[in-house]
py3Dmol code that shows the C-alpha trace and the ligand (Angstrom):
import py3Dmol

protein = """\
ATOM      1  CA  MET A   1       0.000   0.000   0.000  1.00  0.00           C
ATOM      2  CA  PRO A   2       1.438   3.457  -0.867  1.00  0.00           C
ATOM      3  CA  SER A   3       1.865   6.014   1.914  1.00  0.00           C
ATOM      4  CA  ILE A   4       2.343   9.754   2.042  1.00  0.00           C
ATOM      5  CA  LYS A   5       5.027  11.800   3.790  1.00  0.00           C
ATOM      6  CA  ASP A   6       2.716  14.542   5.051  1.00  0.00           C
ATOM      7  CA  ILE A   7      -0.061  16.961   4.284  1.00  0.00           C
ATOM      8  CA  LEU A   8       1.242  19.911   2.269  1.00  0.00           C
ATOM      9  CA  TYR A   9      -1.326  22.565   1.325  1.00  0.00           C
ATOM     10  CA  VAL A  10      -4.942  23.677   1.157  1.00  0.00           C
ATOM     11  CA  ARG A  11      -6.521  25.642  -1.660  1.00  0.00           C
ATOM     12  CA  PHE A  12      -9.565  27.959  -1.608  1.00  0.00           C
ATOM     13  CA  ARG A  13     -11.671  30.311  -3.717  1.00  0.00           C
ATOM     14  CA  VAL A  14     -12.086  33.683  -1.975  1.00  0.00           C
ATOM     15  CA  THR A  15     -14.145  36.748  -2.851  1.00  0.00           C
ATOM     16  CA  ASP A  16     -11.412  39.369  -2.298  1.00  0.00           C
ATOM     17  CA  LEU A  17      -7.795  38.348  -2.875  1.00  0.00           C
ATOM     18  CA  GLN A  18      -6.326  41.493  -1.274  1.00  0.00           C
ATOM     19  CA  ALA A  19      -8.462  41.144   1.875  1.00  0.00           C
ATOM     20  CA  GLN A  20      -7.445  37.467   2.095  1.00  0.00           C
ATOM     21  CA  LYS A  21      -3.768  38.383   1.669  1.00  0.00           C
ATOM     22  CA  GLN A  22      -4.042  40.847   4.549  1.00  0.00           C
ATOM     23  CA  PHE A  23      -5.749  38.261   6.769  1.00  0.00           C
ATOM     24  CA  LEU A  24      -3.117  35.613   5.962  1.00  0.00           C
ATOM     25  CA  GLU A  25      -0.306  38.033   6.819  1.00  0.00           C
ATOM     26  CA  ASP A  26      -2.028  38.926  10.094  1.00  0.00           C
ATOM     27  CA  PHE A  27      -2.416  35.159  10.709  1.00  0.00           C
ATOM     28  CA  GLY A  28       1.355  34.729  10.367  1.00  0.00           C
ATOM     29  CA  PHE A  29       1.992  33.563   6.793  1.00  0.00           C
ATOM     30  CA  GLN A  30       4.461  35.034   4.322  1.00  0.00           C
ATOM     31  CA  THR A  31       2.393  35.777   1.209  1.00  0.00           C
ATOM     32  CA  LYS A  32       2.709  36.818  -2.417  1.00  0.00           C
ATOM     33  CA  ILE A  33       0.392  37.149  -5.414  1.00  0.00           C
ATOM     34  CA  ASP A  34       1.636  35.460  -8.593  1.00  0.00           C
ATOM     35  CA  GLY A  35      -0.689  36.329 -11.487  1.00  0.00           C
ATOM     36  CA  ASP A  36      -4.156  35.545 -10.136  1.00  0.00           C
ATOM     37  CA  LEU A  37      -2.886  33.126  -7.476  1.00  0.00           C
ATOM     38  CA  LEU A  38      -2.385  34.049  -3.808  1.00  0.00           C
ATOM     39  CA  MET A  39       0.384  31.862  -2.366  1.00  0.00           C
ATOM     40  CA  ALA A  40       1.291  31.671   1.305  1.00  0.00           C
ATOM     41  CA  ARG A  41       4.099  29.808   3.040  1.00  0.00           C
ATOM     42  CA  GLY A  42       5.502  29.153   6.503  1.00  0.00           C
ATOM     43  CA  THR A  43       9.061  28.836   7.777  1.00  0.00           C
ATOM     44  CA  ASP A  44       9.463  25.191   6.617  1.00  0.00           C
ATOM     45  CA  GLU A  45      11.027  24.545   3.212  1.00  0.00           C
ATOM     46  CA  THR A  46       7.748  24.079   1.315  1.00  0.00           C
ATOM     47  CA  PRO A  47       7.201  26.892  -1.240  1.00  0.00           C
ATOM     48  CA  TYR A  48       3.435  27.115  -0.471  1.00  0.00           C
ATOM     49  CA  ILE A  49       1.058  25.705   2.122  1.00  0.00           C
ATOM     50  CA  TYR A  50      -1.994  27.823   1.296  1.00  0.00           C
ATOM     51  CA  LEU A  51      -3.305  28.806  -2.158  1.00  0.00           C
ATOM     52  CA  ALA A  52      -6.300  30.941  -3.173  1.00  0.00           C
ATOM     53  CA  GLN A  53      -7.829  32.444  -6.278  1.00  0.00           C
ATOM     54  CA  GLU A  54     -10.503  35.134  -6.479  1.00  0.00           C
ATOM     55  CA  ALA A  55     -14.054  34.037  -7.379  1.00  0.00           C
ATOM     56  CA  VAL A  56     -17.626  35.268  -6.978  1.00  0.00           C
ATOM     57  CA  GLU A  57     -18.504  32.290  -4.762  1.00  0.00           C
ATOM     58  CA  PRO A  58     -16.038  31.361  -2.005  1.00  0.00           C
ATOM     59  CA  GLY A  59     -15.247  27.668  -1.588  1.00  0.00           C
ATOM     60  CA  PHE A  60     -12.825  25.004  -0.419  1.00  0.00           C
ATOM     61  CA  VAL A  61     -11.005  23.736  -3.534  1.00  0.00           C
ATOM     62  CA  CYS A  62      -8.638  20.961  -2.464  1.00  0.00           C
ATOM     63  CA  VAL A  63      -6.132  19.504  -0.043  1.00  0.00           C
ATOM     64  CA  GLY A  64      -2.633  18.547  -1.184  1.00  0.00           C
ATOM     65  CA  PHE A  65      -0.360  15.772   0.123  1.00  0.00           C
ATOM     66  CA  ALA A  66       3.313  14.927  -0.469  1.00  0.00           C
ATOM     67  CA  ALA A  67       4.027  11.412  -1.747  1.00  0.00           C
ATOM     68  CA  GLU A  68       7.179   9.619  -0.546  1.00  0.00           C
ATOM     69  CA  SER A  69       8.603   9.579  -4.081  1.00  0.00           C
ATOM     70  CA  ALA A  70       7.705   9.856  -7.772  1.00  0.00           C
ATOM     71  CA  ASP A  71       7.254   6.062  -7.841  1.00  0.00           C
ATOM     72  CA  ALA A  72       4.845   6.204  -4.885  1.00  0.00           C
ATOM     73  CA  LEU A  73       2.934   8.991  -6.673  1.00  0.00           C
ATOM     74  CA  ARG A  74       2.653   6.857  -9.835  1.00  0.00           C
ATOM     75  CA  GLU A  75       1.385   3.959  -7.718  1.00  0.00           C
ATOM     76  CA  ILE A  76      -1.292   6.229  -6.176  1.00  0.00           C
ATOM     77  CA  ALA A  77      -2.308   7.704  -9.554  1.00  0.00           C
ATOM     78  CA  ALA A  78      -2.621   4.215 -11.076  1.00  0.00           C
ATOM     79  CA  ILE A  79      -5.365   3.262  -8.586  1.00  0.00           C
ATOM     80  CA  ASP A  80      -7.761   5.769 -10.178  1.00  0.00           C
ATOM     81  CA  GLN A  81      -6.033   5.757 -13.572  1.00  0.00           C
ATOM     82  CA  VAL A  82      -5.394   9.506 -13.407  1.00  0.00           C
ATOM     83  CA  PRO A  83      -2.364  11.038 -15.165  1.00  0.00           C
ATOM     84  CA  VAL A  84       0.829  12.099 -13.390  1.00  0.00           C
ATOM     85  CA  GLU A  85       1.481  15.595 -14.715  1.00  0.00           C
ATOM     86  CA  THR A  86       4.097  18.294 -14.346  1.00  0.00           C
ATOM     87  CA  ASN A  87       3.141  20.547 -11.427  1.00  0.00           C
ATOM     88  CA  PRO A  88       2.812  24.062 -12.923  1.00  0.00           C
ATOM     89  CA  LEU A  89       3.359  25.892  -9.609  1.00  0.00           C
ATOM     90  CA  GLU A  90       6.570  27.161  -7.981  1.00  0.00           C
ATOM     91  CA  GLY A  91       8.839  24.286  -7.015  1.00  0.00           C
ATOM     92  CA  GLY A  92       7.574  22.178  -9.922  1.00  0.00           C
ATOM     93  CA  GLY A  93       7.633  18.432  -9.413  1.00  0.00           C
ATOM     94  CA  LEU A  94       4.852  16.044 -10.300  1.00  0.00           C
ATOM     95  CA  ILE A  95       1.141  16.103  -9.467  1.00  0.00           C
ATOM     96  CA  ALA A  96      -1.781  13.661  -9.639  1.00  0.00           C
ATOM     97  CA  ARG A  97      -5.296  15.048  -9.199  1.00  0.00           C
ATOM     98  CA  LEU A  98      -7.776  12.719  -7.504  1.00  0.00           C
ATOM     99  CA  THR A  99     -11.386  13.087  -6.364  1.00  0.00           C
ATOM    100  CA  ASP A 100     -12.543  11.418  -3.136  1.00  0.00           C
ATOM    101  CA  PRO A 101     -15.988   9.802  -2.638  1.00  0.00           C
ATOM    102  CA  ASN A 102     -17.337  13.110  -1.236  1.00  0.00           C
ATOM    103  CA  GLY A 103     -16.336  15.055  -4.335  1.00  0.00           C
ATOM    104  CA  PHE A 104     -13.363  16.740  -2.595  1.00  0.00           C
ATOM    105  CA  ALA A 105     -10.410  17.331  -4.906  1.00  0.00           C
ATOM    106  CA  VAL A 106      -7.245  15.700  -3.539  1.00  0.00           C
ATOM    107  CA  ASP A 107      -3.821  16.584  -4.990  1.00  0.00           C
ATOM    108  CA  VAL A 108      -0.844  14.318  -4.443  1.00  0.00           C
ATOM    109  CA  VAL A 109       2.541  15.764  -5.364  1.00  0.00           C
ATOM    110  CA  ALA A 110       6.146  14.565  -5.459  1.00  0.00           C
ATOM    111  CA  ASN A 111       9.596  16.065  -6.026  1.00  0.00           C
ATOM    112  CA  ILE A 112       8.633  19.697  -5.309  1.00  0.00           C
ATOM    113  CA  SER A 113      11.894  21.656  -4.949  1.00  0.00           C
ATOM    114  CA  ALA A 114      12.504  22.976  -1.447  1.00  0.00           C
ATOM    115  CA  ALA A 115      12.373  26.727  -0.928  1.00  0.00           C
ATOM    116  CA  PRO A 116      14.988  28.232   1.436  1.00  0.00           C
ATOM    117  CA  SER A 117      13.687  27.888   5.005  1.00  0.00           C
ATOM    118  CA  LEU A 118      12.865  31.137   6.848  1.00  0.00           C
ATOM    119  CA  THR A 119      13.982  32.224  10.306  1.00  0.00           C
ATOM    120  CA  VAL A 120      11.884  30.635  13.032  1.00  0.00           C
ATOM    121  CA  ALA A 121      10.389  32.344  16.071  1.00  0.00           C
ATOM    122  CA  GLY A 122      12.850  31.321  18.774  1.00  0.00           C
ATOM    123  CA  ARG A 123      13.012  32.481  22.345  1.00  0.00           C
ATOM    124  CA  SER A 124      15.416  32.277  25.244  1.00  0.00           C
ATOM    125  CA  GLY A 125      14.843  29.434  27.721  1.00  0.00           C
ATOM    126  CA  LEU A 126      11.573  28.939  29.583  1.00  0.00           C
ATOM    127  CA  ASN A 127      11.474  29.257  33.360  1.00  0.00           C
ATOM    128  CA  SER A 128       8.736  26.807  34.332  1.00  0.00           C
ATOM    129  CA  GLY A 129       7.842  26.189  37.980  1.00  0.00           C
ATOM    130  CA  ASN A 130       9.894  22.991  38.027  1.00  0.00           C
ATOM    131  CA  GLU A 131      12.674  23.723  35.566  1.00  0.00           C
ATOM    132  CA  LYS A 132      14.528  26.995  35.197  1.00  0.00           C
ATOM    133  CA  GLN A 133      16.294  27.244  31.820  1.00  0.00           C
ATOM    134  CA  ARG A 134      16.890  31.027  31.733  1.00  0.00           C
ATOM    135  CA  LEU A 135      19.268  32.151  34.444  1.00  0.00           C
ATOM    136  CA  GLY A 136      20.804  35.607  34.651  1.00  0.00           C
ATOM    137  CA  GLU A 137      19.217  36.916  31.443  1.00  0.00           C
ATOM    138  CA  ARG A 138      16.059  38.737  30.421  1.00  0.00           C
ATOM    139  CA  VAL A 139      13.581  36.956  28.167  1.00  0.00           C
ATOM    140  CA  ALA A 140      14.325  37.623  24.488  1.00  0.00           C
ATOM    141  CA  PHE A 141      12.365  36.713  21.365  1.00  0.00           C
ATOM    142  CA  ALA A 142      13.977  36.261  17.951  1.00  0.00           C
ATOM    143  CA  ASP A 143      12.117  38.228  15.298  1.00  0.00           C
ATOM    144  CA  PRO A 144      10.813  35.591  12.861  1.00  0.00           C
ATOM    145  CA  GLU A 145      10.224  36.135   9.127  1.00  0.00           C
ATOM    146  CA  CYS A 146       6.772  34.628   9.694  1.00  0.00           C
ATOM    147  CA  SER A 147       4.955  32.907  12.555  1.00  0.00           C
ATOM    148  CA  ILE A 148       3.479  29.876  10.781  1.00  0.00           C
ATOM    149  CA  LYS A 149       5.699  26.812  10.477  1.00  0.00           C
ATOM    150  CA  ARG A 150       3.661  24.326   8.393  1.00  0.00           C
ATOM    151  CA  LEU A 151       0.220  22.908   7.649  1.00  0.00           C
ATOM    152  CA  GLY A 152      -0.520  20.236  10.267  1.00  0.00           C
ATOM    153  CA  HIS A 153      -3.996  18.873   9.576  1.00  0.00           C
ATOM    154  CA  VAL A 154      -7.338  19.297   7.858  1.00  0.00           C
ATOM    155  CA  VAL A 155     -10.761  18.338   9.206  1.00  0.00           C
ATOM    156  CA  LEU A 156     -13.477  17.307   6.747  1.00  0.00           C
ATOM    157  CA  MET A 157     -17.176  16.589   7.244  1.00  0.00           C
ATOM    158  CA  VAL A 158     -17.937  13.529   5.112  1.00  0.00           C
ATOM    159  CA  ASN A 159     -21.007  11.707   3.791  1.00  0.00           C
ATOM    160  CA  ASN A 160     -19.924   8.293   5.019  1.00  0.00           C
ATOM    161  CA  PHE A 161     -16.941   7.763   7.325  1.00  0.00           C
ATOM    162  CA  GLN A 162     -16.201   4.135   6.441  1.00  0.00           C
ATOM    163  CA  GLU A 163     -16.280   4.653   2.684  1.00  0.00           C
ATOM    164  CA  THR A 164     -14.187   7.824   2.990  1.00  0.00           C
ATOM    165  CA  PHE A 165     -11.579   6.284   5.305  1.00  0.00           C
ATOM    166  CA  GLU A 166     -11.137   3.221   3.084  1.00  0.00           C
ATOM    167  CA  TRP A 167     -10.595   5.473   0.060  1.00  0.00           C
ATOM    168  CA  TYR A 168      -7.869   7.516   1.818  1.00  0.00           C
ATOM    169  CA  GLN A 169      -6.306   4.457   3.488  1.00  0.00           C
ATOM    170  CA  CYS A 170      -5.904   2.696   0.148  1.00  0.00           C
ATOM    171  CA  ARG A 171      -4.277   5.704  -1.552  1.00  0.00           C
ATOM    172  CA  LEU A 172      -2.445   7.545   1.240  1.00  0.00           C
ATOM    173  CA  GLY A 173      -1.782   4.698   3.720  1.00  0.00           C
ATOM    174  CA  LEU A 174      -3.391   6.536   6.650  1.00  0.00           C
ATOM    175  CA  LEU A 175      -3.665   4.889  10.077  1.00  0.00           C
ATOM    176  CA  ILE A 176      -6.432   5.561  12.607  1.00  0.00           C
ATOM    177  CA  SER A 177      -5.097   7.126  15.826  1.00  0.00           C
ATOM    178  CA  ASP A 178      -8.393   7.635  17.685  1.00  0.00           C
ATOM    179  CA  GLU A 179     -11.775   6.465  16.417  1.00  0.00           C
ATOM    180  CA  ILE A 180     -14.718   8.219  18.087  1.00  0.00           C
ATOM    181  CA  VAL A 181     -17.278   5.593  18.967  1.00  0.00           C
ATOM    182  CA  MET A 182     -20.726   6.071  20.500  1.00  0.00           C
ATOM    183  CA  GLU A 183     -22.569   3.178  22.147  1.00  0.00           C
ATOM    184  CA  LYS A 184     -26.277   3.145  21.310  1.00  0.00           C
ATOM    185  CA  GLU A 185     -28.612   0.315  22.304  1.00  0.00           C
ATOM    186  CA  GLY A 186     -25.670  -2.066  22.658  1.00  0.00           C
ATOM    187  CA  GLU A 187     -24.252  -1.190  19.228  1.00  0.00           C
ATOM    188  CA  GLU A 188     -21.183   0.856  18.346  1.00  0.00           C
ATOM    189  CA  HIS A 189     -21.507   3.809  15.956  1.00  0.00           C
ATOM    190  CA  THR A 190     -18.430   5.536  14.562  1.00  0.00           C
ATOM    191  CA  LEU A 191     -18.761   9.320  14.596  1.00  0.00           C
ATOM    192  CA  GLY A 192     -15.404   9.891  12.924  1.00  0.00           C
ATOM    193  CA  ALA A 193     -11.686   9.294  13.347  1.00  0.00           C
ATOM    194  CA  PHE A 194      -8.360  11.058  13.720  1.00  0.00           C
ATOM    195  CA  THR A 195      -5.969   9.573  11.167  1.00  0.00           C
ATOM    196  CA  ARG A 196      -2.193   9.916  10.818  1.00  0.00           C
ATOM    197  CA  CYS A 197       0.507   9.179   8.243  1.00  0.00           C
ATOM    198  CA  ASN A 198       2.239   5.807   8.374  1.00  0.00           C
ATOM    199  CA  ARG A 199       5.987   6.452   8.365  1.00  0.00           C
ATOM    200  CA  GLY A 200       6.964   3.322  10.270  1.00  0.00           C
ATOM    201  CA  GLU A 201       9.142   4.114  13.277  1.00  0.00           C
ATOM    202  CA  GLU A 202       9.233   7.834  12.482  1.00  0.00           C
ATOM    203  CA  PHE A 203       7.040   9.989  14.731  1.00  0.00           C
ATOM    204  CA  VAL A 204       4.239  11.946  13.041  1.00  0.00           C
ATOM    205  CA  ASP A 205       1.353  14.191  14.150  1.00  0.00           C
ATOM    206  CA  HIS A 206      -1.507  12.471  16.035  1.00  0.00           C
ATOM    207  CA  HIS A 207      -3.699  13.479  13.107  1.00  0.00           C
ATOM    208  CA  THR A 208      -3.215  14.648   9.557  1.00  0.00           C
ATOM    209  CA  LEU A 209      -6.862  14.234   8.565  1.00  0.00           C
ATOM    210  CA  PHE A 210      -9.893  14.045  10.847  1.00  0.00           C
ATOM    211  CA  PHE A 211     -13.076  12.799   9.184  1.00  0.00           C
ATOM    212  CA  ILE A 212     -16.415  13.607  10.817  1.00  0.00           C
ATOM    213  CA  ASP A 213     -19.264  11.280   9.780  1.00  0.00           C
ATOM    214  CA  ALA A 214     -21.733  14.111   9.091  1.00  0.00           C
ATOM    215  CA  GLY A 215     -24.004  12.824   6.330  1.00  0.00           C
ATOM    216  CA  HIS A 216     -22.835  15.741   4.190  1.00  0.00           C
ATOM    217  CA  ALA A 217     -19.537  16.903   2.721  1.00  0.00           C
ATOM    218  CA  ASP A 218     -17.976  20.151   3.899  1.00  0.00           C
ATOM    219  CA  PHE A 219     -14.666  21.690   4.883  1.00  0.00           C
ATOM    220  CA  ASN A 220     -14.367  22.153   8.660  1.00  0.00           C
ATOM    221  CA  HIS A 221     -10.911  23.628   9.326  1.00  0.00           C
ATOM    222  CA  ALA A 222      -7.222  23.642   8.454  1.00  0.00           C
ATOM    223  CA  ALA A 223      -4.620  23.829  11.238  1.00  0.00           C
ATOM    224  CA  PHE A 224      -1.216  25.469  10.966  1.00  0.00           C
ATOM    225  CA  GLU A 225       1.606  24.784  13.419  1.00  0.00           C
ATOM    226  CA  VAL A 226       3.395  27.679  15.119  1.00  0.00           C
ATOM    227  CA  ALA A 227       6.751  27.477  16.896  1.00  0.00           C
ATOM    228  CA  ASN A 228       5.642  27.670  20.512  1.00  0.00           C
ATOM    229  CA  TRP A 229       3.167  28.924  23.092  1.00  0.00           C
ATOM    230  CA  ASP A 230       4.439  32.518  22.991  1.00  0.00           C
ATOM    231  CA  VAL A 231       3.928  32.696  19.213  1.00  0.00           C
ATOM    232  CA  LEU A 232       0.401  31.285  19.556  1.00  0.00           C
ATOM    233  CA  MET A 233      -0.585  33.813  22.223  1.00  0.00           C
ATOM    234  CA  ARG A 234       1.092  36.717  20.433  1.00  0.00           C
ATOM    235  CA  GLY A 235      -0.851  35.732  17.295  1.00  0.00           C
ATOM    236  CA  HIS A 236      -4.064  35.621  19.317  1.00  0.00           C
ATOM    237  CA  TYR A 237      -3.709  39.212  20.508  1.00  0.00           C
ATOM    238  CA  GLU A 238      -2.465  40.528  17.145  1.00  0.00           C
ATOM    239  CA  LEU A 239      -5.425  38.957  15.286  1.00  0.00           C
ATOM    240  CA  LYS A 240      -7.772  40.387  17.924  1.00  0.00           C
ATOM    241  CA  LYS A 241      -6.207  43.843  17.570  1.00  0.00           C
ATOM    242  CA  ALA A 242      -6.571  43.657  13.761  1.00  0.00           C
ATOM    243  CA  GLY A 243     -10.317  43.047  14.227  1.00  0.00           C
ATOM    244  CA  HIS A 244     -10.483  39.479  12.879  1.00  0.00           C
ATOM    245  CA  GLN A 245     -13.204  37.048  13.920  1.00  0.00           C
ATOM    246  CA  HIS A 246     -12.242  34.687  16.714  1.00  0.00           C
ATOM    247  CA  SER A 247     -13.888  31.256  16.741  1.00  0.00           C
ATOM    248  CA  PHE A 248     -12.731  28.997  19.617  1.00  0.00           C
ATOM    249  CA  GLY A 249      -9.986  28.774  22.230  1.00  0.00           C
ATOM    250  CA  VAL A 250      -7.392  29.144  23.519  1.00  0.00           C
ATOM    251  CA  GLY A 251      -7.371  25.599  24.932  1.00  0.00           C
ATOM    252  CA  LYS A 252      -5.621  22.220  24.869  1.00  0.00           C
ATOM    253  CA  HIS A 253      -7.378  19.271  23.200  1.00  0.00           C
ATOM    254  CA  LEU A 254      -7.610  15.977  25.072  1.00  0.00           C
ATOM    255  CA  LEU A 255      -7.104  13.910  21.880  1.00  0.00           C
ATOM    256  CA  GLY A 256      -3.911  15.006  20.152  1.00  0.00           C
ATOM    257  CA  SER A 257      -2.980  17.442  22.962  1.00  0.00           C
ATOM    258  CA  GLN A 258      -2.639  20.416  20.614  1.00  0.00           C
ATOM    259  CA  THR A 259      -2.808  23.811  22.255  1.00  0.00           C
ATOM    260  CA  PHE A 260      -5.357  25.397  19.903  1.00  0.00           C
ATOM    261  CA  ASP A 261      -6.713  28.768  18.803  1.00  0.00           C
ATOM    262  CA  TYR A 262      -9.338  28.878  16.030  1.00  0.00           C
ATOM    263  CA  TRP A 263     -10.129  31.892  13.826  1.00  0.00           C
ATOM    264  CA  LYS A 264     -12.429  32.645  10.876  1.00  0.00           C
ATOM    265  CA  ASP A 265     -10.994  34.155   7.693  1.00  0.00           C
ATOM    266  CA  PRO A 266     -12.863  36.915   5.747  1.00  0.00           C
ATOM    267  CA  ASN A 267     -14.914  34.231   3.908  1.00  0.00           C
ATOM    268  CA  GLY A 268     -15.832  32.379   7.103  1.00  0.00           C
ATOM    269  CA  PHE A 269     -13.387  29.473   6.615  1.00  0.00           C
ATOM    270  CA  MET A 270     -11.951  28.281   9.927  1.00  0.00           C
ATOM    271  CA  LEU A 271      -8.166  28.272  10.312  1.00  0.00           C
ATOM    272  CA  GLU A 272      -6.350  27.121  13.460  1.00  0.00           C
ATOM    273  CA  HIS A 273      -3.050  27.945  15.107  1.00  0.00           C
ATOM    274  CA  PHE A 274      -1.666  25.022  17.103  1.00  0.00           C
ATOM    275  CA  THR A 275       1.447  24.045  19.017  1.00  0.00           C
ATOM    276  CA  ASP A 276       2.658  21.219  21.296  1.00  0.00           C
ATOM    277  CA  GLY A 277       0.666  18.372  19.653  1.00  0.00           C
ATOM    278  CA  ASP A 278       1.284  14.661  20.368  1.00  0.00           C
ATOM    279  CA  LEU A 279       3.576  12.672  18.034  1.00  0.00           C
ATOM    280  CA  PHE A 280       3.166   8.930  17.483  1.00  0.00           C
ATOM    281  CA  ASN A 281       4.664   6.268  15.253  1.00  0.00           C
ATOM    282  CA  GLU A 282       3.237   3.071  13.801  1.00  0.00           C
ATOM    283  CA  SER A 283       3.485   1.194  17.118  1.00  0.00           C
ATOM    284  CA  PHE A 284       0.992   3.586  18.806  1.00  0.00           C
ATOM    285  CA  GLY A 285      -1.740   1.571  17.101  1.00  0.00           C
ATOM    286  CA  SER A 286      -5.408   2.574  16.847  1.00  0.00           C
ATOM    287  CA  HIS A 287      -7.697   3.372  19.756  1.00  0.00           C
ATOM    288  CA  LYS A 288     -11.417   3.814  20.428  1.00  0.00           C
ATOM    289  CA  ARG A 289     -12.457   6.890  22.386  1.00  0.00           C
ATOM    290  CA  SER A 290     -15.759   8.436  23.427  1.00  0.00           C
ATOM    291  CA  PRO A 291     -17.528  11.597  22.172  1.00  0.00           C
ATOM    292  CA  ALA A 292     -16.771  13.124  25.601  1.00  0.00           C
ATOM    293  CA  ASP A 293     -13.043  12.594  24.915  1.00  0.00           C
ATOM    294  CA  LEU A 294     -13.450  14.269  21.513  1.00  0.00           C
ATOM    295  CA  LEU A 295     -15.046  17.346  23.084  1.00  0.00           C
ATOM    296  CA  GLY A 296     -12.803  17.308  26.154  1.00  0.00           C
ATOM    297  CA  THR A 297      -9.816  19.516  26.853  1.00  0.00           C
ATOM    298  CA  HIS A 298      -6.882  19.345  29.266  1.00  0.00           C
ATOM    299  CA  TRP A 299      -7.794  22.986  29.891  1.00  0.00           C
ATOM    300  CA  GLY A 300      -9.807  25.658  28.108  1.00  0.00           C
ATOM    301  CA  PRO A 301     -13.291  25.586  26.552  1.00  0.00           C
ATOM    302  CA  GLU A 302     -14.841  22.189  25.784  1.00  0.00           C
ATOM    303  CA  GLY A 303     -16.789  21.340  22.640  1.00  0.00           C
ATOM    304  CA  MET A 304     -16.231  21.583  18.919  1.00  0.00           C
ATOM    305  CA  PRO A 305     -14.846  24.687  17.213  1.00  0.00           C
ATOM    306  CA  GLY A 306     -17.239  26.548  14.948  1.00  0.00           C
ATOM    307  CA  GLN A 307     -20.382  25.889  16.984  1.00  0.00           C
TER     308      GLN A 307
END
"""
ligand_1 = """\
1
FE2
Fe -7.643 21.111 14.557
"""
view = py3Dmol.view(width=600, height=400)
view.addModel(protein, "pdb")
view.setStyle({"model": 0}, {"cartoon": {"style": "trace"}})
view.addModel(ligand_1, "xyz")
view.setStyle({"model": 1}, {"stick": {}})
view.zoomTo()
view.show()
């Protein structure tokens, strides 16, 4: 079975490209407009992690993943007999364009050239109650070129969880981390599952895709990793000051342990800042958890973002 390295980008249609560019910069991306395409990146070496074009009707266009290699990409493309084409965007490489059972467009790419990495938001050592790392110096923050590091995960509402998961598992090699199961009249019903990449012994995010069995197909949110807690909280107050719409947080999820902060962009699409998420490898296995665990937090507001 083929497997992917990681999630790479999300793509949208937005009603006002300039307003979206401003929001993305306030959110912590480095942005540019190339022709009619808005491209945004983080500090990691990927040339873009967010793409948007202007349109009358806003919409979620697709999610992009990085294949392990060109051969793995060809193997994935062969399943649906779709062509492997030259990727026309910056960084080039190869691309296969798939469509999942919900009608979501799914790009899989390989061999995209790395862009030079940007300076990361560092800070001098943290003085926690139990461990003092910063002795004899004032706190100092490195000035980063941008606050976002990378795209971490996407959450999709899907028509049918089982059918959707099997489709992604077969093409992308995803593993279930936590399946949300509800007991009803002695029977188990799956409400959705957090799924992660299978990179063997290598540690990966607790989830790359979370599918919610919703009976309809819709984008829920995309989550971007920031360097640390200070960057997340600084972003929170800067977005607030800029007058953007806050959605949910700050808090720390029970499943995945991400410290989260959810915002709405000018078109109402939910984007998340997160830091300090759990990392697991293949041997973590798959687990069943309750709806209460899904809604629970280590601290902060409980429930689902966007409600
Ligand atoms: Fe999230």
